[in-house]
VOPAGU-2260 file (C-alpha; in pm, 1 decimal, decimal comma):
REM VOPAGU-2260
SITE   aa  ch    i         X         Y         Z
SITE  MET   A    0       4,1      15,1       4,7
SITE  LEU   A    1     124,4     347,4     -88,2
SITE  GLN   A    2     240,6     556,5     194,7
SITE  LYS   A    3      40,3     854,5     316,7
SITE  LYS   A    4     146,3    1174,9     119,6
SITE  THR   A    5     206,6    1510,2     281,8
SITE  ILE   A    6      38,0    1815,3     145,2
SITE  LEU   A    7     370,9    1937,8       0,4
SITE  GLU   A    8     433,2    1612,5    -176,0
SITE  LYS   A    9      94,7    1633,7    -331,8
SITE  LYS   A   10     161,5    1976,8    -486,6
SITE  LEU   A   11     502,1    1885,6    -625,2
SITE  VAL   A   12     385,4    1709,5    -929,8
SITE  PHE   A   13     271,6    2020,0   -1101,2
SITE  CYS   A   14    -115,1    1999,2   -1164,3
SITE  SER   A   15     -75,5    1624,0   -1267,0
SITE  LEU   A   16    -411,7    1550,1   -1153,7
SITE  LEU   A   17    -573,3    1829,4   -1352,5
SITE  LEU   A   18    -359,5    1737,9   -1655,6
SITE  PHE   A   19    -447,4    1379,1   -1636,5
SITE  VAL   A   20    -814,7    1473,6   -1651,8
SITE  THR   A   21    -717,7    1668,0   -1959,1
SITE  ALA   A   22    -545,5    1380,6   -2114,2
SITE  VAL   A   23    -846,9    1144,3   -2063,2
SITE  ALA   A   24   -1072,7    1407,6   -2240,8
SITE  LEU   A   25    -854,7    1463,4   -2543,5
SITE  SER   A   26    -684,6    1131,3   -2607,9
SITE  GLY   A   27    -831,4     784,9   -2681,1
SITE  CYS   A   28    -715,0     432,0   -2621,7
SITE  GLU   A   29    -750,4     137,1   -2849,3
SITE  GLN   A   30    -921,2     -86,0   -2598,3
SITE  GLN   A   31   -1161,1     160,5   -2451,3
SITE  VAL   A   32   -1519,6      72,8   -2439,8
SITE  SER   A   33   -1744,6     252,8   -2701,3
SITE  HIS   A   34   -1809,0     623,0   -2610,1
SITE  LEU   A   35   -2153,7     766,1   -2637,4
SITE  PRO   A   36   -2195,9    1125,6   -2748,0
SITE  ASN   A   37   -2305,5    1371,2   -2495,9
SITE  ALA   A   38   -2559,9    1499,5   -2753,1
SITE  LEU   A   39   -2786,3    1737,2   -2557,5
SITE  PRO   A   40   -3135,9    1800,9   -2670,4
SITE  VAL   A   41   -3152,7    2110,4   -2906,5
SITE  PRO   A   42   -3336,3    2336,7   -2646,5
SITE  LEU   A   43   -3090,1    2237,8   -2374,2
SITE  ALA   A   44   -2790,4    2296,1   -2602,0
SITE  GLU   A   45   -2934,5    2634,2   -2674,8
SITE  SER   A   46   -2968,3    2709,1   -2306,7
SITE  LEU   A   47   -2604,8    2665,9   -2262,2
SITE  ALA   A   48   -2517,1    2951,5   -2503,7
SITE  PRO   A   49   -2594,8    3228,8   -2250,3
SITE  LEU   A   50   -2371,0    3044,1   -1995,4
SITE  ASN   A   51   -2071,7    3050,0   -2246,6
SITE  ALA   A   52   -2021,2    3437,1   -2195,6
SITE  GLN   A   53   -2023,1    3381,1   -1821,7
SITE  ALA   A   54   -1801,2    3082,7   -1825,2
SITE  THR   A   55   -1555,5    3260,9   -2063,3
SITE  GLN   A   56   -1539,6    3564,4   -1820,4
SITE  ILE   A   57   -1473,7    3342,9   -1539,6
SITE  VAL   A   58   -1185,1    3186,8   -1717,6
SITE  ARG   A   59   -1042,9    3516,4   -1834,6
SITE  GLU   A   60   -1031,0    3650,9   -1497,1
SITE  ALA   A   61    -874,8    3332,3   -1341,5
SITE  LEU   A   62    -591,7    3346,0   -1605,2
SITE  VAL   A   63    -472,1    3674,9   -1442,2
SITE  ASP   A   64    -564,5    3598,6   -1086,6
SITE  SER   A   65    -307,4    3648,1    -817,8
SITE  SER   A   66    -286,6    3282,7    -714,2
SITE  PRO   A   67     -68,3    3075,9    -935,1
SITE  ILE   A   68    -296,9    2779,3    -860,7
SITE  THR   A   69    -584,6    2947,4   -1001,3
SITE  ARG   A   70    -403,1    3044,2   -1308,4
SITE  THR   A   71    -279,0    2692,0   -1363,4
SITE  ASN   A   72    -628,1    2567,1   -1320,9
SITE  ALA   A   73    -756,9    2823,6   -1558,0
SITE  ILE   A   74    -507,6    2688,7   -1827,9
SITE  GLU   A   75    -628,8    2337,9   -1768,2
SITE  VAL   A   76    -999,5    2453,6   -1833,4
SITE  VAL   A   77    -884,1    2627,4   -2155,3
SITE  ALA   A   78    -732,2    2316,1   -2276,4
SITE  ALA   A   79   -1003,6    2073,7   -2169,4
SITE  GLY   A   80   -1266,4    2297,7   -2313,0
SITE  ARG   A   81   -1066,3    2349,3   -2645,5
SITE  LYS   A   82   -1106,0    2740,6   -2614,1
SITE  ALA   A   83    -848,3    2835,7   -2868,2
SITE  ASP   A   84    -981,5    3188,4   -2860,9
SITE  LEU   A   85    -840,9    3225,0   -2500,9
SITE  MET   A   86    -493,3    3080,2   -2593,5
SITE  PRO   A   87    -347,4    3424,1   -2671,1
SITE  ILE   A   88    -397,3    3491,7   -2301,2
SITE  VAL   A   89    -249,7    3172,0   -2193,6
SITE  VAL   A   90      63,0    3210,1   -2406,5
SITE  ALA   A   91     113,0    3563,5   -2261,6
SITE  LEU   A   92     186,3    3398,2   -1954,9
SITE  VAL   A   93     531,7    3266,5   -2073,5
SITE  ASN   A   94     724,1    3476,5   -1828,5
SITE  ASP   A   95     500,1    3384,4   -1536,9
SITE  ASP   A   96     694,6    3334,7   -1193,1
SITE  SER   A   97     520,7    3013,3   -1132,0
SITE  VAL   A   98     673,7    2688,8   -1266,0
SITE  PRO   A   99     340,3    2498,4   -1259,0
SITE  VAL   A  100     186,1    2790,4   -1480,6
SITE  ARG   A  101     451,5    2759,7   -1738,5
SITE  PHE   A  102     439,8    2385,5   -1723,3
SITE  ALA   A  103      58,4    2388,9   -1775,5
SITE  LEU   A  104     102,1    2655,4   -2058,1
SITE  ALA   A  105     318,3    2422,0   -2262,3
SITE  ILE   A  106      81,9    2118,9   -2216,8
SITE  ALA   A  107    -206,9    2339,6   -2346,6
SITE  VAL   A  108     -24,1    2463,7   -2642,5
SITE  GLY   A  109      69,3    2084,4   -2726,9
SITE  ASP   A  110    -278,3    1955,9   -2663,0
SITE  LEU   A  111    -464,0    2198,9   -2855,3
SITE  ARG   A  112    -200,5    2216,6   -3139,0
SITE  TYR   A  113    -204,0    2586,8   -3098,4
SITE  TYR   A  114      47,7    2675,4   -3367,2
SITE  GLY   A  115      46,5    3035,8   -3268,6
SITE  GLY   A  116     232,9    2942,0   -2956,1
SITE  LYS   A  117     527,2    2794,8   -3135,1
SITE  LYS   A  118     749,0    3091,5   -3065,1
SITE  THR   A  119     636,4    3075,4   -2706,5
SITE  ILE   A  120     727,4    2703,9   -2662,2
SITE  ARG   A  121    1067,4    2753,4   -2815,3
SITE  LYS   A  122    1141,5    3010,9   -2536,6
SITE  LEU   A  123    1008,9    2748,6   -2287,1
SITE  PHE   A  124    1237,4    2484,6   -2429,3
SITE  GLN   A  125    1515,2    2696,0   -2286,7
SITE  ASP   A  126    1361,9    2746,5   -1951,3
SITE  LYS   A  127    1565,2    2735,6   -1639,8
SITE  ASP   A  128    1338,8    2466,9   -1485,9
SITE  GLN   A  129    1362,1    2106,1   -1633,3
SITE  ASN   A  130     999,7    2060,1   -1565,0
SITE  VAL   A  131     906,3    2331,3   -1807,1
SITE  ARG   A  132    1167,1    2206,8   -2060,4
SITE  ILE   A  133    1028,8    1868,4   -2074,3
SITE  ALA   A  134     661,0    2005,3   -2104,4
SITE  ALA   A  135     790,4    2216,4   -2386,0
SITE  ALA   A  136     944,5    1906,9   -2564,2
SITE  TYR   A  137     604,0    1741,8   -2529,6
SITE  ALA   A  138     451,0    2038,0   -2697,0
SITE  LEU   A  139     707,3    2070,9   -2982,1
SITE  THR   A  140     633,2    1692,5   -3048,5
SITE  LYS   A  141     257,6    1745,0   -3059,8
SITE  LEU   A  142     311,0    2042,1   -3296,4
SITE  GLY   A  143     510,9    1844,4   -3534,4
SITE  GLU   A  144     835,1    2024,3   -3469,7
SITE  GLY   A  145    1037,5    1708,6   -3412,6
SITE  ASP   A  146    1006,9    1395,4   -3203,2
SITE  TYR   A  147    1138,8    1458,2   -2850,9
SITE  THR   A  148    1044,4    1114,8   -2712,5
SITE  ARG   A  149    1405,0    1016,8   -2667,8
SITE  MET   A  150    1468,8    1329,8   -2455,8
SITE  LEU   A  151    1161,2    1233,0   -2233,6
SITE  ARG   A  152    1281,9     884,9   -2196,2
SITE  GLY   A  153    1607,7    1006,7   -2059,8
SITE  ALA   A  154    1434,3    1268,0   -1835,6
SITE  ILE   A  155    1223,5     989,2   -1668,9
SITE  ARG   A  156    1536,0     850,1   -1520,5
SITE  SER   A  157    1617,9    1185,4   -1349,3
SITE  ASP   A  158    1717,5    1174,7    -992,4
SITE  ASP   A  159    1469,4    1459,8    -942,1
SITE  LYS   A  160    1155,1    1280,2    -834,8
SITE  THR   A  161     921,8    1562,5    -953,7
SITE  VAL   A  162    1092,2    1554,7   -1296,7
SITE  ARG   A  163    1053,0    1173,5   -1313,9
SITE  ALA   A  164     670,3    1206,2   -1235,3
SITE  ASN   A  165     601,6    1463,2   -1470,3
SITE  THR   A  166     796,6    1295,6   -1751,4
SITE  ALA   A  167     578,8     979,3   -1693,7
SITE  LEU   A  168     273,0    1200,0   -1733,4
SITE  LEU   A  169     403,0    1342,6   -2067,7
SITE  LEU   A  170     496,3    1010,7   -2203,5
SITE  GLY   A  171     146,5     879,0   -2130,2
SITE  LEU   A  172     -22,7    1189,3   -2294,3
SITE  LEU   A  173     204,0    1127,0   -2613,1
SITE  GLY   A  174      34,5     793,7   -2664,3
SITE  ASN   A  175     347,4     601,4   -2794,6
SITE  LYS   A  176     332,4     242,5   -2642,3
SITE  ASP   A  177     699,0     207,3   -2729,1
SITE  VAL   A  178     766,7     397,2   -2376,8
SITE  LEU   A  179     586,1     133,6   -2179,5
SITE  LYS   A  180     913,7     -26,7   -2065,8
SITE  ASP   A  181    1036,8     302,0   -1944,5
SITE  LEU   A  182     709,9     366,0   -1740,5
SITE  TYR   A  183     735,5      13,1   -1595,4
SITE  TRP   A  184    1091,1      87,8   -1500,9
SITE  THR   A  185     976,3     390,0   -1316,6
SITE  LEU   A  186     698,7     182,4   -1142,3
SITE  ARG   A  187     959,9     -52,4   -1032,7
SITE  ALA   A  188    1272,7     159,4    -966,0
SITE  PRO   A  189    1367,2     136,8    -605,7
SITE  ASP   A  190    1435,0     499,9    -580,7
SITE  SER   A  191    1094,5     607,4    -739,5
SITE  ASP   A  192     882,7     786,2    -480,7
SITE  ASP   A  193     498,1     761,6    -461,0
SITE  ARG   A  194     445,4    1052,6    -693,4
SITE  ALA   A  195     647,9     895,9    -968,3
SITE  ARG   A  196     488,9     544,3    -917,2
SITE  LEU   A  197     140,9     683,3    -923,7
SITE  GLN   A  198     200,0     886,6   -1227,6
SITE  ALA   A  199     374,0     590,7   -1408,1
SITE  ILE   A  200      64,5     374,3   -1330,2
SITE  GLU   A  201    -163,0     642,7   -1464,6
SITE  ALA   A  202      48,5     668,4   -1780,2
SITE  ILE   A  203      34,6     304,1   -1840,6
SITE  ALA   A  204    -340,3     306,5   -1832,1
SITE  MET   A  205    -357,5     595,7   -2059,7
SITE  LEU   A  206    -153,3     389,1   -2308,8
SITE  GLY   A  207    -418,3     111,7   -2273,2
SITE  ASP   A  208    -193,5    -165,9   -2131,4
SITE  ASP   A  209    -457,7    -385,3   -1938,1
SITE  LYS   A  210    -164,4    -553,3   -1741,0
SITE  ILE   A  211    -174,1    -260,7   -1505,5
SITE  TYR   A  212    -525,7    -328,9   -1399,2
SITE  PRO   A  213    -424,5    -507,1   -1078,6
SITE  LYS   A  214    -232,6    -204,9    -971,3
SITE  LEU   A  215    -539,3      21,1   -1042,2
SITE  TRP   A  216    -746,2    -217,7    -850,3
SITE  ALA   A  217    -512,7    -178,7    -545,8
SITE  MET   A  218    -558,2     190,3    -577,4
SITE  LEU   A  219    -931,7     179,3    -563,3
SITE  ILE   A  220    -923,1     -16,4    -224,9
SITE  SER   A  221    -665,0     213,3     -80,8
SITE  ALA   A  222    -717,2     369,3     271,4
SITE  TYR   A  223    -644,2     712,6     106,9
SITE  VAL   A  224    -911,9     898,4     -85,7
SITE  GLU   A  225    -658,1    1076,2    -311,0
SITE  ASP   A  226    -519,4     729,7    -427,0
SITE  LYS   A  227    -880,1     612,3    -482,0
SITE  ILE   A  228    -960,2     901,1    -703,9
SITE  MET   A  229    -637,4     880,8    -904,2
SITE  GLY   A  230    -711,0     509,4    -948,2
SITE  ILE   A  231   -1054,1     581,0   -1066,6
SITE  ARG   A  232    -942,3     833,4   -1307,9
SITE  ALA   A  233    -665,6     587,5   -1448,2
SITE  MET   A  234    -945,5     307,0   -1476,5
SITE  GLY   A  235   -1129,9     568,5   -1690,7
SITE  ALA   A  236    -821,9     615,7   -1900,3
SITE  LEU   A  237    -779,7     235,5   -1940,9
SITE  GLY   A  238   -1139,9     202,5   -2043,4
SITE  THR   A  239   -1175,2    -158,1   -2079,2
SITE  PRO   A  240   -1486,3    -344,0   -1996,1
SITE  GLN   A  241   -1319,1    -472,6   -1680,8
SITE  ALA   A  242   -1214,8    -115,9   -1580,8
SITE  SER   A  243   -1569,1       6,8   -1656,7
SITE  ASN   A  244   -1714,3    -267,8   -1418,8
SITE  ALA   A  245   -1469,3    -164,2   -1152,4
SITE  LEU   A  246   -1585,1     186,8   -1184,3
SITE  ILE   A  247   -1949,4      81,7   -1130,0
SITE  THR   A  248   -1857,4     -81,3    -809,1
SITE  MET   A  249   -1712,2     246,4    -680,6
SITE  LEU   A  250   -2047,6     410,4    -721,4
SITE  ASP   A  251   -2130,9     240,1    -385,2
SITE  ASP   A  252   -1830,5     357,2    -195,9
SITE  GLU   A  253   -1893,6     518,2     138,3
SITE  ILE   A  254   -1698,0     818,2      33,3
SITE  VAL   A  255   -1899,5    1082,2    -171,4
SITE  GLU   A  256   -1581,4    1219,0    -344,5
SITE  VAL   A  257   -1510,7     860,3    -477,9
SITE  ARG   A  258   -1870,1     813,2    -587,2
SITE  LEU   A  259   -1861,6    1136,7    -789,3
SITE  ALA   A  260   -1528,6    1083,0    -932,4
SITE  ALA   A  261   -1645,5     725,4   -1059,8
SITE  ALA   A  262   -1966,5     892,7   -1202,3
SITE  GLU   A  263   -1736,9    1126,4   -1406,6
SITE  GLN   A  264   -1529,5     853,1   -1540,5
SITE  LEU   A  265   -1819,2     641,1   -1636,1
SITE  GLY   A  266   -1974,4     942,5   -1803,5
SITE  ALA   A  267   -1664,9     976,5   -2001,5
SITE  LEU   A  268   -1695,7     628,7   -2102,1
SITE  GLY   A  269   -2047,8     684,6   -2228,9
SITE  GLN   A  270   -2235,1     547,0   -1947,8
SITE  ARG   A  271   -2463,2     767,4   -1747,2
SITE  THR   A  272   -2493,4     506,0   -1466,4
SITE  GLY   A  273   -2366,1     755,6   -1220,4
SITE  GLU   A  274   -2625,0    1018,3   -1275,1
SITE  ALA   A  275   -2822,3     929,5    -960,3
SITE  GLU   A  276   -2518,4     976,3    -734,0
SITE  VAL   A  277   -2458,3    1310,3    -866,5
SITE  LEU   A  278   -2811,0    1418,5    -835,7
SITE  ASP   A  279   -2822,0    1279,3    -469,3
SITE  PHE   A  280   -2521,1    1496,4    -390,1
SITE  LEU   A  281   -2675,4    1808,5    -549,3
SITE  ARG   A  282   -3003,0    1759,9    -371,7
SITE  ASN   A  283   -2848,1    1641,9     -39,4
SITE  PRO   A  284   -2498,4    1822,4     -32,8
SITE  ASP   A  285   -2419,0    1700,4     314,8
SITE  ILE   A  286   -2269,7    2031,5     433,2
SITE  LYS   A  287   -2031,7    1972,1     721,4
SITE  ASP   A  288   -1877,2    2334,0     756,0
SITE  ASP   A  289   -1564,4    2246,2     594,8
SITE  PRO   A  290   -1505,2    2485,3     300,8
SITE  LEU   A  291   -1222,4    2275,4     143,2
SITE  ALA   A  292   -1447,9    1962,1     149,3
SITE  ASP   A  293   -1736,3    2143,9      -9,3
SITE  GLU   A  294   -1511,0    2295,8    -277,1
SITE  ARG   A  295   -1362,0    1954,8    -358,6
SITE  ARG   A  296   -1707,0    1791,0    -378,7
SITE  ASN   A  297   -1863,1    2061,7    -600,6
SITE  THR   A  298   -1565,4    2069,3    -828,9
SITE  LEU   A  299   -1606,9    1679,6    -871,0
SITE  THR   A  300   -1973,7    1732,8    -924,4
SITE  ALA   A  301   -1917,9    1991,4   -1205,4
SITE  ARG   A  302   -1662,3    1752,6   -1379,7
SITE  ALA   A  303   -1932,4    1465,1   -1349,0
SITE  ILE   A  304   -2195,2    1684,8   -1525,8
SITE  ALA   A  305   -1953,6    1764,9   -1805,0
SITE  ARG   A  306   -1928,7    1402,6   -1882,8
SITE  ILE   A  307   -2282,7    1269,3   -1808,1
SITE  GLY   A  308   -2453,7    1573,1   -1973,7
SITE  THR   A  309   -2828,2    1497,9   -1881,7
SITE  PRO   A  310   -3058,0    1779,5   -1864,9
SITE  ARG   A  311   -3140,0    1726,7   -1500,8
SITE  LEU   A  312   -2769,4    1753,2   -1437,6
SITE  VAL   A  313   -2698,7    2045,5   -1668,1
SITE  ASN   A  314   -2974,6    2244,5   -1497,1
SITE  PHE   A  315   -2741,1    2298,5   -1182,2
SITE  LEU   A  316   -2471,5    2457,9   -1380,1
SITE  PRO   A  317   -2596,2    2813,5   -1339,2
SITE  THR   A  318   -2575,6    2771,2    -966,0
SITE  LEU   A  319   -2212,0    2623,0    -987,7
SITE  LEU   A  320   -2105,8    2908,6   -1194,5
SITE  LYS   A  321   -2196,5    3142,2    -917,5
SITE  ASN   A  322   -2022,7    2937,2    -645,3
SITE  GLU   A  323   -1818,0    3146,1    -401,3
SITE  SER   A  324   -1509,8    2905,7    -483,3
SITE  ILE   A  325   -1309,8    3003,3    -801,9
SITE  ALA   A  326   -1218,2    2638,7    -830,2
SITE  VAL   A  327   -1580,0    2530,9    -852,5
SITE  ARG   A  328   -1659,3    2823,6   -1090,7
SITE  LEU   A  329   -1373,3    2702,8   -1317,2
SITE  ALA   A  330   -1497,4    2350,0   -1295,9
SITE  ALA   A  331   -1860,8    2455,7   -1395,5
SITE  ALA   A  332   -1696,5    2674,1   -1688,2
SITE  ARG   A  333   -1504,9    2364,8   -1787,6
SITE  ALA   A  334   -1834,9    2183,1   -1800,0
SITE  VAL   A  335   -2002,2    2447,5   -2021,5
SITE  PHE   A  336   -1732,2    2428,1   -2274,6
SITE  ILE   A  337   -1713,3    2053,1   -2298,0
SITE  LEU   A  338   -2081,6    2015,4   -2326,1
SITE  GLN   A  339   -2080,6    2263,4   -2632,8
SITE  GLN   A  340   -1812,9    2060,8   -2808,4
């Protein structure tokens, strides 16, 4: 069982959890079960149009927020929502003091294949921080400016565990199964820490290697909520019928955050099985005077709505867009963008 992680350790792998969600949204896997379109009824789709302006304004403000966490989160929303019109604001953050912001910027340019950001990425390729340089290498590869896979395969053996973990993420995003041996090396290396191992597991799932299933199941039965949620998202990335069945079992978990995360991933796989769990939370939010817990649950709820997309759930988006938490508002904005794709 993985050791309990400190708050600092959780923050060191720059936005890997958020970026992993983006990866699941933007990349497919050969063994995934069939996805069903979110296809909203025409009147409902039209009702989202007024929310688009509100959602866009939320993201615009977040991109220039004083908090680097908020700026990073906003960049992820731009990428997941495929909002190319907001990318000029994103690339303008090339000189941001925050490494996570510059890291996320490079990922967004690569994922959206935003060719207007080539000059920015070439600059980031010379960044003083190796995490940013490997993200730039990823973006250059996605933009067709060369294949930097060999560079990344070298970086995954870095003594810097944060670099090792982030490289595992990038190799998973690239979708080249030739790197599986590098990811398994990271998983088994004695000097890899929990961050690197978890990210390697997720990346292997993203590449569709079902031999990783036992590791994912072990994460689902972990004593730690963070491990469970990461395991759920990795199961969603794996996308096999066996993984789908495992996700269904997590809808009965005693922890609400786990149920919401499972509902999201099932929705991403075209199954609306988790709608009832999301509706139950929205109607009975189980407030415990814990702002952080409420923020986390509402954020997961907005993400689930984005993937399930039923009219009953979409009707809650206007309220979530007005939530006092910027993280929740961004998640709701993300849902609006995704549902309009």
